[in-house]
N, C-alpha and C positions, 0 to 999 in steps of 0.2 A: 667290306665285302667285296669280292671279286669274282665275276662269272667265270674266270679261267681257273680259279684254285677250288672250285667247286662250292663255292659260297663260304670257305673257311677264311678266318682272319690270319693275319701274318703271325700273330703271336701262336695260334693254333698250329700252324705249318711248322714254326720253328720247334714246338714242343715235340711234334712227331718225328721231325728230323733227329733230334736229341735222342728220343727213345730208340729209334731204329740203329743209332751210332752206338748206343750203349748195348743194344742186343748183341750187335756185331763183336763188340769187345768182349762181352761175357762168353759168347760162343767161341771166340778165338782163345779166350783163358781156358775154357772147358776142354777145348780140342788139345791144346798144349799139354794140360795135366794129364789127359788120358794117353797121349803119346808117351809122356815121362813115365807114366805108370807101366804102360806095356814094355817100355825099355827096361824099367826096373824088374819087372816080372820076368822078362827074358833073360836078364842077367842073373838072376837067382835061379836059374835052371828051371823055370816054369813052375817053381813052388808056390808062388803067390796068387795062384788062380783059385784058392779057396774062398769060401763064401765071406769070412771075416776080413779078409784083406780087400776084397772087392767092396764090402760094406764100408770100410775105412776110406778107401778111394772115393767112393760116392759121397761120404760125409764131408770129405776134405773139399770135393769139388763143389758140394752145394754151398759150404761156407765161403769159398771164394766167390761163387755166383752172387750169394746174397750180398756179400760185403761189396762186391762190384757194383750192384744195384743200389745199396745205401750210398756208396760214394758218388755214384752218378745223381741220384736224386738230390742227396745234399748239395752237391755242387750246382746242380741245375737249379734248384729252388732257390739256393742262396744267391745264384746269378739273377734268376728271375725275379725275386722280391727286390733284390738291390736296383735291378734295372726299373723295376716298376716304382720303387721308392725315388729313384732319380728321375723317372719320368713325371711322377706325381708333383715332386718338388719343381721341376722345371716348368710344368703346367701351372702350378700356382704363382710361380715367379712371374710367368708370362701374364697369368691374369691379373696380378698386382701391377704389372708394368702396364697393361692395357687399361685397367682402371685408374691408375695414376695418370696415364697419357690422357685418358677421357675427362678426368677431374680437372688437369691441367687446361685441357681444351675449353672445359666449361667455364673454368675460372677465367681464362683468357677472353672467352666470348662475352662472359658477364662483365669483365672489366671493360671491354670495347663498348659494350651495351650501356654499361654505367657512364663511360666517358660520353657516349653519344647522348644519353638521356641528360646528363649534366650540361652538355654544350646546348641540347636543345631546350633544356629548362632555362638555361642561362639566356638563351635567344628569346625563349617565351617570356621570361621574366623582363627582359629588356623591352620586348615588344608590349607585354601587359603594362609595363611601366610607362611606355611611351602613350599606349592606348589609354591608361589611366589619366596620364596628365592631358592627353587630348580631351577626354571625356570630362575631366575636371574643367579645363577651360571652357568647353562647351557649356557645361552646368553653370559656371560662373557667369558666362555671356547671357545664358537664358535667364537665370536669376536677376541678373542685373537689367535685362530687358524687361522682364515681367515687372520688377520693382519700379522701372521708369513708367511702364503703361499704367501699373497701379497708381503711381503718384499723378499721371496725368489725368486718369479717370477720376480720381479723388478730387483733383482740382476742378475738372469739368463738373463733377457732382456737386462740388460746393457751389460752382457757379449757378448750378440748375437748382439748388436748394431753395433759394429765395424765389425762384420762378415757380416751383411747386407749391412752395408755401403760399405764395400769392394766389395761384390757381386754387388751391384748397380753400383759401379765405373766400375767394370770389364765389366758388361753388356753395359753400356754406351760406354765404350771404344770399345768393340767388335761392338756395333752398328755403332759408328761414323767410324770404319775402314773397316767393312765389309757388311754395309747395301746394298751396290751395288750388291752383289753376290746374294742378295734376289730379289731385284727389276729389275734388268737388264733382267733376264730371263722372267719376267712377260711382261716387255714392248717390249719384242722382238716379242710377239704376240698382241700387242697393237699398234695403230697408233702412230709412233714414232714422227711424225711431227704434232699430234693433228688435222689431216684433216680428215673429214669424207670419207671412202672409195669410195663413189660413185662419188666423184669429181674427181677422177684419173682413167682414163681408157686407155687401150692399144689402139694405132692407127695403121694404115696401114704402116708398116716400109718401103714400097716401094715408099711411097709418101712423097716429101719433102714439110714440112709445114713452112710457114711464121708464126712466133710468136712474142710475145712482146720482147721488147729489153733487158728485166730483165734476167740475167743469172740463170738459174735453173738446178737441177738434179732431174729427176723424175724416181722413180721406182714403177710402177702399182702394183706389187705383193706384195710389202712391205708397200704399201700406203705412199710412201716417196715423198714429194714435198718440196725441200729444196732450199734456196739461195746458189749460189756457187760464192766464191771470186777468180776471176782469175787474173793472173798476178802479184802476190804478193811474197815478198821475204820470205826466210826461217824463218826469225825472226817474221814474222807476221802471222804465220800459227796458232800457238796456240790461239792467239786472234781472228782470223777469224773462227776458229772451234766453238767459244763461241757463234757465231752468224749465224752458218750455217754449210757448208762444205768448205773446203780451196783446192785451185790449188796448188798441191805440185810439185815444179820444182827442179829438180837436173840435174847434167851433164848426158847426154844420156837418160834423161826421162823427157823432158820439152816441149813436144807438145801441142798445143791448139786444140780445136775440129775442125775436118776437116784437120788437118796436120799429115803427115806420121810420125809414132813414137808413144811413149807411152804418152798418157794423164793421169796424176795421180791425183786422188781427195782422200783427206782423212777426216775422221769424227769420232767422238766419238761413242762409243758402250755402255759406262756406266759412271756413275757419282753418287756422294753422292744425296740421296733422298731430302735432304734439299737445294741442289744447286739451284741457281736461273737460271742457264743455261737451257733454254728450248730445246736446241738440243743435251743434254748429251746422249740421247738414240737414235740418229737418225739412227746410223748404227747397231742397236743391233740386227737386223734381216738379215744381210748379209749372215749368215750361211745358211739361208733358200733359198738362190738363187741356181738355178740348171741351167745345160746347156740348152740353147735356151731361157732363161728368158729375156725380153726386158729392156733396159735401156734408158732413154732419157735426152739429154743435150741440153738446149736451150742457144745459143750464138750468139750474134750479129743478133738477130732477126730470127735464123734460128734453126730449131729442128733437132738434130743428133740423129740417132737411133743406138743403140749398141746391139749385143746379146752376152750373156754370153757364154764362151766356156770352162774355166777352173777356178778351186779354188785352193790356195796354202797356207800353213801355214809356217811361216819362224820365224827366230829369230829377235828380233828388230834392232839388228845390222847388218842384212844381207840387206844393202841398195842397193848392186849390183843386187838383184833379180829384181828390177825395170828396169834396163837397159836391153832393149829387142832389138835384131838385127832383124829388121822387115821392109818390104816395104809396110805396111799397117797402116792405123789409128787404133790405140788401146787404149781402156780405162782401168785403173787400179784402183779399189777402195781399199782403206786401212782402217782397224780399228783394235782394240785391241781384243784379244781372249786369253783364255775363257772368256765367259761374266762375267763381274765384275771384271776382272784382266786386268794386262797390260803385261802378262808374254810372250805372242807371238803376231804376226801380221797375220792377215787374209787378203790375197790378192785374189780379184775377177777380172778375166780378162775377157774383153769382145771386140769384134771385131765390128767395124763401118759397118753398112749395109746400111745405108741411111744418107745423099746422096751417091750415087755411086761415088768411087774415081778413077774409070778407066778413062783413057783419058789423063793422064799426066798433069792435071791441080791442082794437090795436091801441097800445100805450102811445103817447106822444114821445118824441125824443127828450133825454135829458138835456138840460141847459149846461154846457161846458163854456168857461171863459177863457181857458189855456189856448194858446196859439203856438205854432211852430214855423221855424224858417226852413226846415229841412227834414226830410223823412228819415226814419231810423236806418241804420247801416248795419253791416256785418262786424264782427269782432275786428278791432285794428290789428293790422299786421305787426310783425315784429318790431319794425323800425318807426312804425306809427305809434306803437306803445311806448317806444323810447322817447320819441317826440312829444307825445302827450305827458309823459312823465317829466320831461324837462321844463315844458311849457306851462304844466300844472292844469291842463285840460282835463 
């Protein structure tokens, strides 16, 4: 489109110019035929001016006019379409050429890009190969280093195994030998007889009570309620203490409950924690008794009440400390001390306050001919038991 041509295209302008030229040619042909007709008419003396002749002239003129237009249009459109076809073919060829050029350009760029990619991939592969070799070497170095460290640790561990084994053995031996030093003080403040505290209560010591015939020792302050084995020999004391507490009778200290003299009862204060003896801690709390604390002994269906008045620590061989010159019924409790050991013996003395012994109806002490060189002890420790087994004691 062009502003100088009135907005018409070049093809429209060509068409208009061709039409104007055709009109000029038709008009010229028509004018020539009219001139010829006039000359003919004048040549025939003017006789050809009738209507038929005029019509014939007009008809021939129209045919010539129409034939001229047909020739024009045929020639014009033939040229137009042939030009259009040539233009179309040229455009298609141009498009094909452009497309082919673009395709070649794309292929060329792809080829270059592929070459670059191949080159870069080659470089990358080379780099990756180098890196992989480096990484492989690093991994081999690390693995070798770890293997060496592991071997060193294993060797050190093997060297330490005997030390750890020895340490474990030593700790085990110490535990087997001295565990009672740890647990005995704990059970001194726990119910030694595994009886709830609410079930043992102090009673009025001035009242004589009839009780069951089962012989028992009861200490409310320590929550102790334990069977007593009366009238046994010295050889039976140890086994009796494994089932409660034992009546310990020697010459000069062999009284029974209610008799003037010294009634001696012995029990354990400590034992190995793995021992099956449920009475191994039964006297672990005797050190907590103070003057005035009450102790009950049930014997022959009668409850005897005693009041603590003294405590004493003696050597295990000081058996004579049990022989007391007295005109009263006395109770003496014996156990090992310090807790967890059998180094010394703790004696707790108590005087009978019920039933009353005034009136001369107190029985005389039983005569016992047995004597002892050492007071009873706790259960033997682990190694003491082994030694006793080997020596036959």
